[in-house]
C-alpha positions in Angstrom: -36.5 -7.0 -13.4 -36.5 -3.2 -13.7 -39.9 -2.6 -12.1 -41.9 -4.0 -9.2 -45.4 -3.2 -10.5 -46.6 -1.2 -7.5 -46.6 2.2 -9.1 -48.8 4.1 -6.6 -48.5 7.3 -8.5 -49.6 5.7 -11.8 -46.7 7.2 -13.8 -46.0 4.4 -16.2 -46.4 5.6 -19.8 -45.5 4.6 -23.3 -42.8 6.3 -25.5 -42.9 5.9 -29.3 -39.5 6.3 -31.0 -39.7 5.6 -34.7 -41.1 2.1 -35.1 -40.3 1.1 -31.6 -42.4 1.5 -28.4 -41.0 1.6 -24.9 -42.6 1.8 -21.5 -41.1 4.3 -19.1 -41.8 5.9 -15.7 -42.6 9.5 -16.4 -41.2 12.3 -14.2 -43.7 14.9 -15.8 -46.6 12.6 -14.7 -45.1 12.4 -11.2 -45.0 16.2 -11.0 -48.8 16.2 -10.9 -48.6 14.7 -7.5 -45.2 16.0 -6.3 -45.1 19.5 -7.7 -42.7 21.2 -10.2 -39.4 19.2 -10.5 -38.1 20.9 -13.6 -35.2 22.6 -11.7 -34.1 19.5 -9.8 -30.5 18.7 -10.7 -30.2 16.3 -13.6 -28.4 13.8 -11.5 -31.2 13.8 -8.9 -33.7 13.3 -11.7 -31.9 10.0 -12.4 -32.4 9.0 -8.8 -36.0 10.1 -8.8 -36.8 7.9 -11.8 -35.1 5.0 -10.0 -37.4 5.5 -7.1 -40.5 5.8 -9.3 -39.7 2.6 -11.1 -39.0 0.6 -7.9 -41.7 2.2 -5.7 -43.2 -0.8 -3.9 -44.7 0.6 -0.7 -41.9 -1.1 1.2 -38.3 -0.3 0.3 -39.4 2.7 -1.8 -42.5 4.6 -0.7 -44.4 7.7 -1.8 -42.7 9.4 1.2 -39.3 8.8 -0.4 -40.6 10.4 -3.6 -41.9 13.4 -1.7 -38.5 13.8 0.0 -37.0 14.2 -3.5 -39.4 17.0 -4.2 -38.7 18.6 -0.9 -35.0 18.6 -1.7 -35.7 21.6 -4.0 -36.7 23.7 -1.0 -34.1 22.4 1.5 -31.3 21.7 -1.1 -30.3 18.8 1.1 -31.9 15.9 2.8 -31.5 13.4 5.6 -33.8 10.9 3.9 -32.3 7.5 3.3 -33.3 6.0 -0.1 -32.9 2.5 -1.6 -31.2 2.9 -5.0 -30.9 0.1 -7.5 -28.3 0.5 -10.3 -29.0 -1.1 -13.7 -25.7 -2.9 -13.8 -22.3 -3.5 -12.2 -18.8 -2.9 -13.7 -15.6 -4.6 -12.4 -11.9 -4.8 -13.1 -9.9 -7.9 -12.4 -8.0 -6.7 -9.3 -11.3 -5.9 -7.5 -13.4 -8.4 -9.5 -11.4 -11.5 -8.6 -12.1 -11.2 -4.9 -15.7 -10.4 -5.6 -16.1 -13.6 -7.6 -14.1 -15.5 -4.9 -16.7 -14.2 -2.4 -19.6 -15.3 -4.7 -18.0 -18.7 -5.0 -17.5 -18.9 -1.2 -21.2 -17.9 -0.7 -22.3 -20.8 -2.9 -20.2 -23.1 -0.7 -21.7 -21.5 2.4 -25.2 -21.8 1.0 -24.7 -25.5 0.5 -23.2 -26.0 4.0 -26.3 -24.2 5.5 -28.7 -26.4 3.5 -29.7 -23.8 0.9 -29.8 -23.7 -2.9 -26.5 -22.5 -4.4 -28.3 -21.3 -7.5 -29.6 -18.4 -5.3 -26.1 -17.0 -5.4 -26.2 -15.5 -8.9 -26.0 -11.9 -10.2 -29.5 -10.5 -10.7 -28.3 -7.6 -12.8 -25.8 -7.5 -15.7 -22.2 -7.6 -14.6 -19.2 -6.9 -16.8 -15.7 -7.6 -15.7 -12.8 -6.1 -17.7 -9.4 -7.7 -17.2 -7.2 -4.6 -17.3 -5.2 -4.3 -14.1 -2.8 -7.1 -14.4 -0.4 -6.1 -17.3 2.9 -4.7 -16.1 5.5 -2.7 -17.9 8.4 -5.2 -17.9 9.4 -4.6 -21.5 9.5 -1.1 -22.9 10.9 1.0 -25.7 10.8 -1.9 -28.1 8.5 -3.1 -30.8 8.3 -6.4 -29.0 7.3 -4.8 -25.7 3.5 -5.5 -26.1 4.0 -9.1 -27.0 6.5 -9.7 -24.2 4.3 -8.0 -21.5 1.3 -10.0 -22.6 3.2 -13.2 -22.4 4.4 -12.4 -18.9 0.8 -11.3 -17.9 -0.5 -14.8 -18.9 2.3 -16.6 -17.2 1.7 -14.8 -13.9 -2.0 -14.8 -14.0 -3.1 -18.0 -15.7 -4.7 -19.3 -12.5 -6.7 -16.1 -11.9 -7.8 -16.0 -15.5 -9.0 -19.6 -15.4 -11.0 -18.8 -12.3 -12.6 -15.8 -14.1 -13.4 -18.1 -17.1 -15.1 -20.4 -14.7 -17.1 -17.5 -13.2 -18.2 -16.3 -16.7 -19.6 -19.8 -17.3 -20.9 -20.6 -13.8 -22.8 -17.4 -13.1 -25.7 -15.9 -15.1 -25.5 -12.3 -16.1 -21.7 -12.3 -15.9 -19.5 -11.4 -18.8 -15.7 -11.1 -19.0 -13.8 -8.8 -21.3 -10.4 -10.6 -21.8 -6.9 -9.2 -21.3 -5.4 -6.9 -23.9 -8.7 -5.1 -24.7 -8.6 -1.9 -22.7 -9.2 -0.2 -19.4 -12.6 -0.9 -17.9 -13.7 2.7 -17.7 -12.8 3.4 -21.4 -14.5 0.2 -22.5 -17.5 1.3 -20.5 -17.5 4.8 -22.0 -16.9 3.6 -25.6 -18.9 0.4 -25.7 -20.8 -0.9 -22.6 -22.7 2.2 -21.6 -26.0 2.9 -23.4 -27.1 6.2 -21.6 -30.6 4.9 -21.7 -30.9 1.2 -20.7 -33.6 -1.2 -21.8 -34.9 -4.5 -20.4 -37.7 -6.9 -21.3 -40.6 -7.2 -18.9 -43.0 -9.7 -20.3 -43.8 -8.5 -23.8 -42.9 -4.9 -23.0 -39.5 -3.2 -23.4 -38.9 -0.8 -20.5 -36.5 2.2 -20.9 -34.7 3.8 -18.0 -31.5 5.7 -17.3 -28.3 3.7 -17.6 -26.8 3.6 -14.1 -24.2 1.5 -12.4 -21.8 0.9 -9.5 -18.3 -0.3 -10.1 -15.6 -1.9 -8.1 -13.1 0.8 -9.1 -13.4 4.4 -7.9 -12.9 5.8 -11.4 -16.2 4.3 -12.5 -17.3 7.9 -12.2 -15.7 8.5 -15.7 -18.9 7.5 -17.4 -20.8 10.4 -15.8 -19.3 12.4 -18.6 -21.6 10.5 -20.9 -24.6 11.3 -18.6 -24.5 7.8 -17.1 -24.8 8.0 -13.3 -22.2 5.8 -11.7 -19.7 5.7 -8.9 -17.2 3.4 -7.3 -18.1 1.1 -4.4 -16.2 -1.6 -2.6 -16.4 -5.2 -4.0 -18.6 -6.1 -1.1 -21.2 -3.5 -1.9 -21.0 -4.4 -5.6 -21.6 -8.1 -4.7 -24.7 -7.0 -2.7 -26.0 -5.0 -5.6 -25.4 -7.9 -8.0 -27.5 -10.1 -5.6 -30.4 -7.7 -5.7 -29.7 -5.6 -2.6 -30.3 -1.9 -3.0 -27.5 0.6 -2.5 -28.6 2.5 0.7 -27.8 6.2 0.6 -28.9 9.6 1.8 -30.3 11.8 -0.9 -27.1 13.7 -1.6 -26.3 17.3 -1.7 -25.5 18.5 -5.2 -22.8 21.1 -5.8 -23.2 23.0 -9.1 -20.0 23.7 -11.0 -20.6 26.5 -13.5 -18.4 26.6 -16.6 -18.1 29.6 -18.8 -15.8 30.6 -21.6 -13.6 28.2 -23.5 -10.1 26.7 -23.0 -7.3 28.9 -24.3 -4.7 27.7 -26.8 -2.0 25.6 -25.1 -4.3 24.3 -22.3 -5.5 20.7 -22.4 -8.3 18.8 -20.8 -5.8 17.5 -18.3 -4.9 21.1 -17.3 -8.6 21.7 -16.9 -9.2 18.6 -14.7 -6.3 19.4 -12.4 -7.7 22.9 -12.0 -11.2 21.5 -11.3 -9.7 18.9 -8.8 -7.9 21.6 -6.9 -10.9 23.9 -6.7 -13.3 21.1 -5.6 -10.9 19.7 -3.0 -10.6 23.2 -1.5 -14.4 23.6 -1.6 -15.0 20.3 0.1 -17.4 17.9 -1.7 -16.8 14.6 0.0 -20.0 12.5 -0.1 -21.7 15.0 -2.5 -22.7 14.9 -6.1 -21.1 17.5 -8.4 -23.0 18.6 -11.5 -21.6 20.7 -14.3 -23.7 23.4 -15.9 -23.4 26.7 -17.6 -22.6 27.9 -21.2 -19.1 26.4 -21.0 -20.4 22.8 -20.8 -21.6 22.9 -24.4 -18.1 23.8 -25.6 -16.5 20.8 -23.9 -16.1 17.7 -26.1 -17.4 14.5 -24.5 -13.9 13.2 -24.0 -13.1 16.3 -22.0 -16.2 15.8 -19.9 -15.2 12.2 -19.2 -11.7 13.3 -18.2 -13.3 15.6 -15.6 -15.8 13.0 -14.4 -13.0 10.4 -14.1 -11.3 12.5 -11.4 -14.2 12.6 -9.0 -12.4 10.4 -6.5 -9.5 12.9 -6.5 -11.8 15.9 -5.8 -13.6 13.8 -3.3 -17.1 13.8 -4.8 -19.4 10.8 -5.3 -19.6 11.7 -9.0 -19.1 14.6 -11.4 -22.2 14.5 -13.7 -22.8 16.0 -17.1 -26.4 15.9 -18.5 -27.5 14.6 -21.9 -27.2 17.0 -24.8 -26.2 17.2 -28.4 -22.6 16.5 -27.5 -23.7 13.2 -25.9 -25.5 12.1 -29.0 -22.6 13.1 -31.2 -20.3 10.9 -29.1 -22.7 8.0 -29.2 -22.7 8.2 -33.0 -18.9 8.5 -33.2 -18.4 5.4 -31.0 -20.7 3.2 -33.1 -23.9 3.1 -31.0 -26.9 2.1 -33.1 -29.1 4.8 -34.6 -32.0 3.3 -32.7 -30.2 3.7 -29.4 -29.3 7.3 -30.2 -32.9 8.1 -31.1 -34.1 6.6 -27.9 -31.7 8.6 -25.8 -32.8 11.9 -27.4 -36.5 11.1 -27.1 -36.3 9.8 -23.6 -34.2 12.7 -22.3 -36.6 15.2 -23.8 -39.7 13.4 -22.5 -38.2 13.2 -18.9 -36.9 16.7 -18.7 -33.3 15.4 -18.7 -32.1 17.2 -21.8 -29.6 20.1 -21.4 -29.7 23.0 -23.8 -28.4 26.5 -24.0 -30.7 29.1 -22.6 -32.4 26.8 -20.1 -33.0 27.8 -16.5 -30.2 26.7 -14.2 -31.0 23.8 -11.9 -31.2 24.4 -8.2 -28.1 23.3 -6.3 -27.0 23.0 -2.7 -24.0 25.2 -3.4 -22.2 26.5 -6.5 -18.7 27.5 -7.7 -17.6 28.8 -11.1 -14.7 28.5 -13.4 -13.9 30.6 -16.5 -12.3 28.1 -18.8 -10.2 30.8 -20.5 -8.2 31.1 -17.2 -6.9 27.5 -17.3 -3.2 27.2 -17.7 -0.8 24.3 -18.4 -0.3 22.4 -15.2 1.0 19.4 -13.4 0.0 18.0 -10.0 2.4 16.6 -7.4 4.7 15.5 -6.0 2.4 13.4 -3.8 -1.3 14.3 -4.3 -3.6 14.8 -7.3 -5.2 17.9 -5.8 -1.8 19.7 -5.5 -1.8 21.5 -8.8 1.3 23.3 -9.9 1.4 25.6 -12.9 3.8 24.3 -15.5 5.9 27.5 -15.2 6.3 26.8 -11.5 7.0 23.1 -11.7 10.8 23.4 -11.3 10.5 25.6 -8.3 7.8 23.3 -6.8 10.1 20.3 -7.0 13.0 22.2 -5.5 10.8 23.4 -2.6 9.7 19.8 -2.0 13.2 18.3 -2.3 14.5 18.9 1.2 11.6 16.9 2.8 11.9 14.2 0.2 15.7 13.8 0.2 16.3 13.4 3.9 20.1 13.1 4.5 21.0 12.8 0.8 23.1 15.8 -0.3 21.1 18.2 -2.6 23.9 18.0 -5.2 24.1 14.2 -5.1 25.2 12.7 -8.4 25.7 8.9 -9.0 27.3 7.5 -12.2 25.1 4.9 -13.8 27.0 1.7 -14.5 27.7 0.9 -18.1 26.7 4.4 -19.3 28.3 7.8 -19.8 25.8 9.7 -17.6 25.0 10.2 -14.0 21.7 10.3 -12.2 20.7 13.3 -10.0 17.8 14.4 -7.8 14.8 15.4 -10.0 15.7 13.2 -12.9 12.6 11.7 -14.6 13.0 8.0 -14.6 9.4 7.1 -15.6 7.4 8.9 -18.3 4.1 7.1 -18.9 1.1 7.7 -21.0 -1.2 5.6 -18.9 -4.6 5.4 -17.1 -8.2 6.0 -18.0 -8.1 9.7 -17.1 -6.5 10.7 -20.4 -6.1 7.7 -22.7 -9.9 7.9 -23.4 -9.4 11.4 -24.8 -8.4 11.6 -28.5 -7.5 15.3 -28.2 -4.7 14.9 -25.7 -3.6 11.5 -27.1 -3.3 13.0 -30.6 -1.4 16.0 -29.1 1.1 13.6 -27.5 1.6 12.0 -30.9 2.2 15.3 -32.6 4.7 16.4 -29.9 6.6 13.1 -30.7 6.4 13.8 -34.4 7.8 17.3 -34.1 10.4 16.2 -31.7 11.7 13.5 -34.0 11.7 15.9 -36.9 13.8 18.3 -34.8 16.2 15.4 -33.9 15.3 15.0 -30.3 15.0 11.8 -28.3 14.1 10.7 -24.8 16.8 10.9 -22.3 18.4 7.5 -21.8 17.5 7.2 -18.1 13.8 7.6 -18.8 11.6 4.5 -18.8 8.9 5.4 -21.4 5.6 3.6 -22.0 2.3 3.9 -23.9 -0.6 2.0 -22.4 -3.8 3.1 -24.2 -7.2 2.6 -22.7 -8.5 0.8 -25.7 -7.5 -0.5 -29.1 -9.3 2.4 -30.6 -6.2 4.5 -29.8 -4.0 2.3 -31.8 -6.4 2.6 -34.7 -6.4 6.3 -34.8 -2.6 6.6 -34.1 -2.1 4.4 -37.2 -4.5 6.4 -39.3 -2.9 9.7 -38.2 0.6 8.2 -38.9 1.8 9.1 -35.3 2.7 5.7 -33.7 5.9 5.5 -35.7 7.1 8.8 -34.1 6.1 7.7 -30.6 8.1 4.5 -31.2 11.2 6.4 -32.2 11.4 8.2 -28.8 10.5 5.1 -26.8 6.7 5.3 -26.4 6.1 1.9 -27.9 2.8 0.1 -27.1 3.4 -1.8 -23.8 -0.2 -3.1 -23.3 -3.9 -2.1 -23.1 -4.6 -1.6 -19.4 -4.1 0.3 -16.2 -0.3 0.1 -15.8 1.9 2.8 -14.2 -1.0 4.6 -12.5 -1.7 1.6 -10.2 1.9 0.7 -9.6 2.3 -1.8 -12.5 5.2 0.3 -13.8 7.5 -2.7 -13.7 11.1 -2.5 -12.5 13.5 0.2 -13.4 16.5 -1.0 -15.4 19.0 -2.5 -12.9 21.7 0.2 -13.4 19.1 3.0 -12.8 17.6 1.4 -9.8 21.1 0.8 -8.3 22.0 4.4 -8.8 18.8 5.6 -7.1 19.5 3.4 -4.1 23.2 4.3 -3.9 22.6 8.0 -3.8 19.2 7.9 -2.0 18.1 9.9 -5.0 14.7 11.6 -5.2 13.9 10.7 -8.8 10.6 11.5 -10.5 7.8 10.0 -12.6 5.6 12.0 -14.9 2.4 10.2 -15.9 -0.9 10.9 -17.5 -2.7 9.2 -14.6 -5.0 10.2 -11.8 -3.1 9.0 -8.7 0.4 9.9 -7.5 0.3 8.9 -3.8 3.5 7.9 -2.1 4.8 4.5 -3.0 2.0 4.0 -5.6 3.8 4.5 -8.9 7.1 2.8 -8.0 8.8 2.0 -4.7 12.0 3.8 -5.7 10.3 7.0 -7.1 9.4 9.6 -4.4 8.3 12.5 -6.6 5.3 11.8 -8.9 3.6 14.3 -11.2 0.3 14.0 -13.1 0.4 15.6 -16.5 -1.2 15.6 -19.9 0.1 13.0 -22.4 1.8 15.7 -24.5 3.6 17.0 -21.3 4.6 13.4 -20.5 6.4 13.3 -23.8 8.0 16.6 -23.2 9.4 15.6 -19.8 10.7 12.3 -21.4 12.7 14.6 -23.8 13.8 17.0 -21.0 14.6 14.2 -18.5 14.4 16.3 -15.3 12.0 18.1 -13.1 14.8 20.6 -12.3 14.5 22.0 -15.8 11.9 24.7 -16.4 10.5 23.5 -19.7 8.6 26.7 -20.3 11.9 28.7 -20.7 14.7 26.2 -20.9 15.3 23.9 -24.0 14.1 20.3 -24.0 17.4 19.4 -25.8 19.5 20.2 -28.8 18.2 19.6 -32.3 20.0 17.9 -35.1 21.0 21.3 -36.4 22.8 22.0 -33.2 20.2 24.6 -32.0 18.2 24.4 -28.8 14.6 23.0 -29.2 12.0 24.5 -26.9 8.6 23.3 -25.8 6.9 25.9 -28.1 8.8 24.4 -31.0 7.1 21.0 -30.6 3.8 21.9 -29.2 0.9 21.5 -31.7 -1.7 24.1 -32.4 -5.4 23.4 -31.6 -6.0 23.5 -35.4 -3.4 20.7 -35.9 -4.9 18.6 -33.1 -8.5 19.1 -34.4 -7.6 18.2 -38.0 -5.9 15.0 -36.9 -8.8 14.0 -34.6 -11.3 14.7 -37.4 -9.5 12.6 -39.9 -8.3 9.7 -37.8 -11.0 9.2 -35.1 -13.9 7.5 -36.8 -17.0 5.5 -36.0 -15.6 2.7 -38.2 -12.6 2.5 -35.9 -14.7 2.1 -32.8 -17.0 -0.5 -34.4 -14.0 -2.5 -35.6 -12.2 -2.4 -32.2 -15.3 -3.6 -30.4 -16.6 -6.1 -33.0 -15.7 -9.2 -31.0 -14.9 -7.7 -27.6 -15.6 -10.8 -25.5 -13.7 -13.3 -27.6 -10.1 -12.6 -26.6 -7.0 -13.9 -28.3 -5.6 -17.5 -28.7 -4.1 -17.4 -25.2 -7.5 -16.6 -23.7 -9.2 -19.3 -25.7 -6.6 -21.8 -24.5 -7.5 -21.3 -20.9 -10.0 -24.0 -19.9 -12.7 -23.9 -17.3 -15.2 -26.5 -16.0 -18.5 -25.3 -17.5 -20.6 -27.7 -15.6 -19.4 -27.0 -12.0 -22.0 -25.1 -9.9 -19.4 -24.6 -7.1 -15.7 -24.0 -7.5 -13.1 -26.7 -6.9 -10.7 -24.9 -4.6 -7.1 -25.9 -4.9 -5.6 -26.2 -1.4 -2.1 -25.5 -2.8 -3.1 -22.3 -4.6 -1.6 -19.0 -3.5 -3.9 -17.0 -5.8 -7.4 -18.3 -5.3 -8.3 -19.4 -1.8 -11.6 -20.1 0.1 -11.9 -17.1 2.4 -12.9 -17.6 6.1 -15.8 -15.1 6.2 -18.5 -17.7 6.6 -16.7 -20.2 8.7 -18.9 -21.2 11.6 -21.7 -18.9 10.5 -25.1 -19.5 12.0 -28.4 -19.1 10.2 -29.3 -16.2 12.5 -27.2 -13.3 13.8 -26.6 -12.5 17.4 -29.6 -10.8 19.1 -27.6 -7.8 20.2 -24.4 -5.9 19.4 -21.6 -6.0 22.0 -19.4 -3.2 23.2 -15.7 -3.3 22.4 -13.6 -3.7 25.5 -9.9 -3.9 26.2 -8.9 -3.2 22.7 -5.3 -2.4 21.8 -4.2 0.2 19.2 -2.7 -1.6 16.2 -1.7 1.5 14.4 -1.6 5.2 15.2 -1.8 7.0 11.8 -1.9 10.6 10.5 -3.9 12.5 7.9 -4.7 11.3 4.3 -4.1 7.7 4.9 -5.0 6.2 1.6 -6.3 2.7 0.7 -2.9 2.3 -0.9 -1.3 2.7 2.5 -3.8 0.3 4.0 -3.7 -2.3 1.3 -1.0 -1.8 -1.3 -1.5 -3.0 -4.9 2.1 -2.9 -6.1 5.2 -4.9 -5.5 5.4 -7.4 -2.6 8.5 -6.4 -0.6 10.9 -9.4 -0.2 11.1 -8.9 3.6 7.4 -8.5 4.2 5.1 -11.0 5.9 3.4 -11.6 2.6 6.7 -12.5 1.0 7.6 -14.8 3.9 4.3 -16.6 3.5 4.7 -17.0 -0.3 8.3 -18.3 0.1 7.0 -20.8 2.7 4.7 -22.1 0.0 7.5 -22.5 -2.4 7.0 -19.3 -4.4 10.2 -17.7 -5.6 10.5 -13.9 -5.4 10.5 -13.6 -9.1 7.0 -15.1 -9.1 5.6 -13.0 -6.3 3.6 -10.9 -8.8 1.7 -7.8 -7.3 -0.6 -7.5 -4.3 -3.3 -6.6 -6.7 -2.9 -9.8 -8.6 -3.2 -11.8 -5.4 -6.4 -10.4 -4.1 -8.0 -13.8 -4.4 -5.8 -15.0 -1.6 -6.8 -13.8 1.9 -3.6 -15.2 3.3 -1.5 -12.9 1.2 -3.7 -9.9 1.5 -4.2 -9.9 5.2 -0.4 -10.1 5.5 -0.2 -7.1 3.1 -2.6 -5.0 5.2 -0.9 -1.8 6.5 2.3 -3.1 4.7 2.9 -0.1 2.4 6.6 0.9 2.4 5.6 4.5 3.0 3.1 4.2 5.8 4.1 5.8 9.1 2.8 4.4 12.4 3.3 7.3 14.8 4.1 4.8 17.6 7.5 4.4 15.9 8.6 8.0 15.6 8.7 8.5 11.9 9.8 5.0 10.8 8.3 4.0 7.4 6.8 0.6 6.7 4.2 -1.7 8.2 5.5 -1.9 11.8 3.9 -1.4 15.2 4.6 -2.1 18.9 3.1 -5.1 20.7 1.7 -3.9 24.0 2.1 -4.1 27.0 5.7 -5.2 26.2 6.3 -2.4 23.7 8.1 -4.8 21.3 8.5 -3.6 17.7 7.4 -6.0 15.0 5.4 -6.2 11.8 1.7 -5.2 12.0 0.7 -8.6 10.8 2.7 -10.4 13.5 1.4 -8.2 16.2 -2.2 -8.7 15.1 -1.7 -12.5 15.2 -0.1 -12.2 18.7 -3.1 -10.2 19.9 -5.4 -12.7 18.3 -3.8 -15.5 20.3 -4.3 -13.5 23.5 -8.0 -12.8 22.6 -7.3 -9.0 22.5 -9.5 -6.9 20.1 -7.9 -4.1 18.1 -8.6 -0.6 17.0 -6.8 1.7 14.5 -6.6 5.4 15.1 -6.4 7.8 12.1 -6.5 11.5 11.2 -8.4 13.4 8.6 -9.6 11.8 5.3 -8.9 8.3 6.4 -9.3 5.8 3.5 -8.9 8.2 0.5 -8.1 6.8 -2.9 -9.2 3.7 -4.7 -12.4 1.9 -3.7 -10.3 -1.0 -2.5 -12.4 -3.6 -0.6 -9.2 -5.3 0.7 -8.4 -2.3 2.7 -11.5 -3.1 4.8 -11.3 -6.9 4.4 -7.7 -7.0 5.6 -8.5 -4.7 8.5 -11.2 -7.1 9.6 -9.1 -10.2 9.2 -6.4 -8.7 11.4 -8.9 -8.5 14.2 -9.6 -4.7 14.1 -13.0 -4.0 15.5 -13.1 -0.3 15.0 -11.3 2.5 13.2 -11.5 5.9 15.0 -10.6 8.9 12.7 -11.3 12.6 12.3 -13.0 12.0 9.0 -13.5 9.2 6.4 -13.5 9.0 2.6 -17.0 7.8 1.5 -16.2 4.4 0.0 -13.8 3.2 2.7 -16.2 4.1 5.5 -18.9 2.1 3.8 -16.6 -0.8 3.2 -15.6 -0.9 6.8 -19.2 -1.3 7.8 -19.6 -3.9 5.1 -16.9 -6.0 6.8 -18.2 -5.6 10.3 -15.7 -3.0 11.3 -17.1 0.0 13.2 -16.1 3.4 11.8 -16.1 6.1 14.5 -15.3 9.8 14.2 -13.8 12.1 16.8 -15.9 15.3 17.3 -14.4 18.6 16.3 -11.6 19.6 18.7 -10.6 16.1 19.6 -8.0 14.0 17.9 -5.1 11.7 18.6 -2.8 14.7 19.3 -5.1 16.5 21.7 -5.6 13.2 23.5 -1.9 12.6 23.6 -2.1 9.0 22.4 1.1 7.1 22.0 -0.3 3.6 21.3 0.2 2.1 24.7 -3.4 2.8 25.7 -6.3 0.4 25.9 -9.6 1.4 24.3 -13.3 0.6 25.2 -16.2 1.6 22.9 -19.3 1.8 25.0 -23.0 2.3 24.2 -23.4 -0.3 21.5 -25.2 -2.7 23.8 -28.0 -0.2 24.3 -29.0 -0.7 20.7 -27.2 0.4 17.6 -28.8 3.3 15.7 -27.5 5.3 12.7 -25.0 8.0 13.5 -25.5 7.6 17.3 -23.0 9.0 19.8 -20.9 6.4 21.6 -18.3 6.7 24.3 -14.6 6.0 23.8 -12.9 5.2 27.1 -9.1 5.5 27.1 -7.1 3.7 29.8 -3.5 4.8 29.8 -0.5 2.8 30.8 -0.4 4.6 34.2 -4.0 3.6 34.9 -5.6 7.0 34.3 -8.9 7.0 32.4 -10.4 9.5 30.0 -13.7 9.3 28.2 -14.5 11.2 25.0 -17.7 11.1 22.8 -17.3 9.7 19.3 -19.8 9.7 16.4 -20.7 6.2 15.1 -20.5 6.4 11.3 -22.9 3.5 10.7 -25.0 5.9 8.7 -28.2 4.1 7.7 -30.6 1.5 8.9 -29.4 -0.9 6.2 -25.9 -0.5 7.5 -27.1 -1.2 11.0 -28.4 -4.6 9.6 -25.1 -5.2 7.9 -23.1 -4.5 11.1 -25.4 -6.7 13.2 -24.9 -9.6 10.8 -21.1 -9.2 10.9 -21.0 -7.7 7.4 -22.9 -7.2 4.2 -22.1 -10.6 2.8 -23.4 -12.4 5.8 -26.5 -10.3 5.8 -27.2 -11.1 2.1 -26.5 -14.8 2.6 -28.9 -15.0 5.5 -31.6 -13.1 3.4 -31.1 -15.5 0.5 -31.0 -18.5 2.8 -34.4 -17.5 4.3 -35.9 -17.4 0.8 -34.3 -20.7 -0.2 -35.8 -24.1 0.2 -33.2 -26.6 1.4 -31.8 -28.7 -1.4 -33.7 -31.9 -2.0 -37.0 -30.7 -0.6 -40.2 -30.4 -2.6 
């Protein structure tokens, strides 16, 4: 239900839109009690409306509403609010474990004598299967069909489980494989900008809001839909009616002026914005875009910027409703009634952006003149490391010594069965992939035009480049067909490989054997160029050390050039059929060419046709059966994909009365800065020598059938063995050695992190992990917290945390702690041999309290340092006391559930 009925301020009003009437909760009416709110940031107006609608005198009070008004004076707040999003979005990697947890909660509810029907989403949930397709086949007209076949072969069990979930749970829909990336499907179809729901005989209108189990949920903020990524555990709580507990955020205003120059793309803009905001420091904050330049940005460009919020560290990057929003809604086939409602509602609520309006009040601001944006890439390791295109060659050469190690700088390895050799800097992957850009017709059409001009000049991709095209939705295929561009992309190897999130999440598939062998033989630093949003070490491909983010047309250009050691702004991409060199400027389309193709090929009819039957799926999907009648899931004890997790084993109806201190803990891993959730819980290939591989082989699974870690997130046995198993992670106990290894103390014996954790578990020894700055950056990957918990880690002590991972740790009952300024693992001289006590918890856990970390060294000396407990809110205190958010929710639902069989 969207409202609680309390409404102390009496702000519920009626809105007439044509022949339709809606109830809504009026911000202008609230101003009569709260004061002028007209210059509140648009994103905070969305939160304010949410509080007005759910004001009940308990979880939301008038004091919370007054705190929103007070924000205008203070421009920040320490007030905790209970926010209830309208819906939840999932993808299959993160969605499968969430549905596993819901199924396990039903089992636990039965075991504790409760009603399993209580475990049901209370808000709409959409799960889009988009993360499982891999680029096995490429550069072939049969690539799409072959990759889909393999996808179903590898994932049939997971897909059958999701079919069961869509039938067993209310308010739960599944978008089948081969449809698109969840964020693009959300942007183009699911999102409504203004949501509506029945309450009795009334239709209530309110802002469309969501949380998603993927960090790039933020993309939809480009459409003025407030949303961000959370861990699966937080999303499950939201599905089950629990509010998202948060502090009223600071809002950084990003002023845009001017217009993009010729030659610059939305990707170049977003890489510039990402670099600026990372430098500014916006972790945990909202970013809101304003200024005259906003009106000049197409909706797709706004979505591209909003998509990258996790990369610039913000909770979201919000664009308000304006005429551009309405134009996009019409283009994408939303109904005229919905478009009319959005306009009327936004204007009635003071949520309408227009030129000449007074700027909102922000916590802080920064500004960018769009005309200064230049063609760029980002790499070779981080999305915020923008490199001007003209400096890309030099940038790679500067990075090469640290990447190459002892491999000679002039290493050259003949590729077996070919007439060419492979060298440092050669581009072996060129992928048009990921939600960042494939939602944007401008850059996608530009890529097609580069391909067309290249083919007409007689160019082709270099033979060592693995090329792929993975659009974010079938709409792309429609407009490529109408524009006559797909045939040219096919001719240079950019055949359709699937609709989904491929190379960007490590589903790039294997390199051809001869290429992979040459890379290994020469220890070559080869490169990937992709139109994605993530390029962390080990993410794109295990054999590719240099990874660059770029616009789709630049991806095509680098496939033609074949090397990062070529300056494509001055050196030719190749030789044309007339024997003359062909330069980038010869194949780069003009803005007029791009605009003309977009106008003619991108149509509302194309969007409507692509989404006409979005939940039906193909014949393969229809052939997967599921037991419609089963309230609880029939777990297969032999499964290595879907397993009953142990979170609720031995769980009591009530939590322990007090929280215990952590004593005698050993350090499982001693880690540096910018440890990502990829480092903690990889999503890509399962290494054949890893603990996860050994487990799978012990269960009769052949290496060819290992699949990816991401595909096995429904198996806690695989995932806990994969925790801290990234091939690029460096545990500082081991002096620079890469991989998931540690030392078992007090012996000092080197072994895998998993094996050490199990040894400590047998000894009854708790564990801690020590980290540096920005611990847990990257994807909102709940298994990074789940796996940490299952290994027996009781606390993570770092210099700072990324927002989502910190929250996820609390949600799994792991204590996040921060060193105070001036203290870190280096100043403390930690080497991993120490034991750690965390003291002060037994006195009573409170949000953001100071605790004591007592370090006992191998020589018996003791040092105590204060640490900040990053359990930030009272709700999080409850979650931690219960052992995690799922246990908390289960106990709450159990308390409201009559035992089965009672009257």
